[in-house]
N, C-alpha and C positions, 0 to 999 in steps of 0.2 A: 504493499500500499504506500502511496505517496504521503509524505509527512512534512507538510509545509506549516509553519507556525506563525501566527499573526503577532504583530506588535501591539502595544497599548494604543488606545485611540488618541491620547494626548501626547503629541510629539513635542520634543524639546529641540530648541535650536542647536544646542551643543550636543545633544544625544549622548547621554552618559553611557559609557561602555559597560559599566557595572550593572546595568539594569537586568533584573532577573524576574521573569514572570513565573510565579509559584504555581500557576494553574497548569496542569498537564492536559495535553490534547485540547488546547483552548478553543480551536476553531474546527474541531472534529475532522481535521485533514488526514487523520489516520484511517478514515472511512469506517470507523467503529467507535463505540461509545467509551470503552474502558479508558481511564478509570472512573468516568461518570457512571452513575447507576440511577435506576428509578428509585424513588423513595420520597418520604420515609415509610409510608404505610404499604401494606401488600396490594392495595387497590391501585396504587400509582403504577404507571407504565412508562417505558422508555419512549422518547420521542422518535419520530421517523427521521433518519438521516438522509438528506437529499444532496446528491451530487449535481450541482447546476451552477457553473461559474458565473452565469449571467445574472443569477438571483442571490447568490451568496454575498455577504457583506465584503468578504475578501477571500481569496483562495477558491476552492472548489466546492466545499461542503458547508452545510449548516443544519441545525436541528429544528424540527417543526412539530407542532400538535394541531390537530383539529379536534379539540377536546369535547368529550361527551360527559365528562365528570371531572371533579377536581384531580389533578395529576401533577407531576413534576419530576425533576431529577436533580442530583446533587453530586458533589465531589468533596472529599476531605482534603483541605489544604493546610499544611503545617506551617504555622507562623511562630512568631516569638512574642510572648506576653509583654505588654508594655510598649511594643513598637507600633508606629503609626503606618498604616497601609492605605493604598488607593485601589479600590475595586472598580473595574470598568467592564461593562459588556454591551453588546448591541442587540437590538430586538426589533421586531415588528409585531403589532398586536391589533386585532380588530374583532368586533362583535358588539356587545351592548355596553362597553366601557368598563366592565368588571371582569376582565378577561385574563390578566396576568399580573404577576408581581414577583419581586425578589423576596425570599423567605429563608433567611440564614441564621444560624446560631453557632455556638462553640461547644467543644467537648474536651474532656481532660484525658481521654483514653481509657478511663476506668468505669465507663458507664454513666458519668455524671455530665450534665449539660447546663448551659446558661445562655442567656441572650446578651446582646450588646449592652443593654441597660438592666441586666440582672432580672429581677422579678417585676420590673416596671412595666407599664403598659406598652403594647405594641405600637400605639400611636406615637410614642416617643423614641421609637427604634428604627433608624433608617435602613438597617439590614433586614427589617421586616416591612420595608416600604412605608413606614409610619402608618401602618394599617390602611394603606391606600393602594390604588391600582397603578400600574404603569400606564402612562398616558397613551391613548389609542394613536396608532401611527401606521400608515400603509407603506412607509419608507423606513430604511434602517435608521435607528435612533439610538444614541448612546445614553447609558445610565451609569452614573458614577457615585460612589459612596466612599468617604474617607472615614476610617475607624481605627481605634486603638484596641489591640487584642487584650481582653481582660486577664488579670493575673490568675494563674493556675489552669487556664484553658487554652492550650496552644493550637488546637485543631479548629480551624474554621470549616464548618459544614456549609459550604457555599451551594445554595439551592435556589431554584426558581420554580414557579408554579404556573400552570394554565388552568382555566376554569371552564366549566360547562358552556359550550357554544362559542368559545373563543378560538380564533385562528391565530396562532402565536408561533413565531420563529425566534431563535437565538443563535448568536455567533460571536466569536472573538472575545472570550473572557480573559481577564487579566487581574492578577493581584500582585502589586509591586510595592516594595517599601518606599514610603514617601521620601526618605532620605536619598534614595537612588535616582529620584526624578531630576535632581540637580536644580540649579537656579536659573537655567536658561528657558524655562517653560514659557511658551508663547501661545497666544490665541491663534485661531486659523486666520491666515493672512488673506488680505483682499487681492494679493498678487498670486498669479500662477507661475510656477517655474517650468512645469512640463504640461504638454497638451494631452498626452495619452497616459493614464495611470494604470491601464491594463495593457501590457506590452508583449511583443513577441521577441524580435531580435534587435529592435531599435527603439530609442526614446526620442520623441519629438519635443523640442524645447519651445516654450512660449515667451522666452525673454532672454536677454543677454545676461550672462552671470559668469564671473570668475570663481575659481575655487570650488566648483561643484564636487560634492562627495556623495557616494553611494554606499550605504551601510546595510549589511545583512541583518537577519533576525537574531543573530548572536551578538550584535553590536560591533562587528568587525568591519573596518573600512576596506571595501573590495575594489573601488575604482574612484579616480578623480579626473576632472576635466575642466576646461574653460570653454564655454559655448556661446553661440549667438542665437538670437531669436530666429526661429524657422529652421535651424539646423538639426540634424539627427545624430545621435550617438549610438554606436554599435555596442550592444551588450550581449551578443550571442554567446560569449564565453561564460557568462554567469548562469549558475543553476536556476531552474525554476524555483519560485518562492516569493516571499514578501520582503521588500526592501524599503528603506527610507532614503530619499534623495534630498539634499539640502544645498542651498546656495543663497547668494544675496541678490535681491531684485529691487531696484530703485532704492537702495540704501537699507532695505529691510531684510532680515534673515527669514528665509522661507523654507519649510519642511513639508514634503508631501510623501504619502505612502504609495508605492507602486507594486503591482503584482505582475510577475513575469510568468507567462504560460509556457 
């Protein structure tokens, strides 16, 4: 099976080399669920994995439900108590407005569980969507939660749910230490560095830029270039997968994610 892994949705201008996504098989690019599993109750079922690059958020695969009852899936993610993390995932959700949510908690490995706010109400817990629903959206939409792992409970049970009548899809999960995101974090730029974010053997540039860098999903610099608007860069030697391309456009540092087929 192909095994392309996505980056976090929040790109940084300096793109810290040490970033580590703690979620395994984050974009289902293994073509299978593991280590994701249906849960937590026996009535929950695994989502359908769909291989469709045109409809995935990135890569080739995504997970989807056409739910006829409450269902969901989860993965145990090992974190460090007291550390601050940023959780991000992408979703599409349609139905009657009460179709999906994140619903995550923590475990200590000995059968004990807690929520982000302990025994407090779910309305005050962003890892339980503040007892609300993910906003309906027919296009891929990101959802981000910043949290601190509670003392004594190092295992994040990262889970999402779909509800009766909902048509819901998920892709590109990440859990990364906030300290690894660096200080160069930027909002999405109004400028475009490249015209084609899904590429074959060439990248078409939409702006002049010196010191262009292409970085793979392991944070490794794999190619540099100086380019002009309308020119193409041959990247046929790069393996298929997800990359970040960075460069300066009109005095602003721009980062874009590209997918090489």
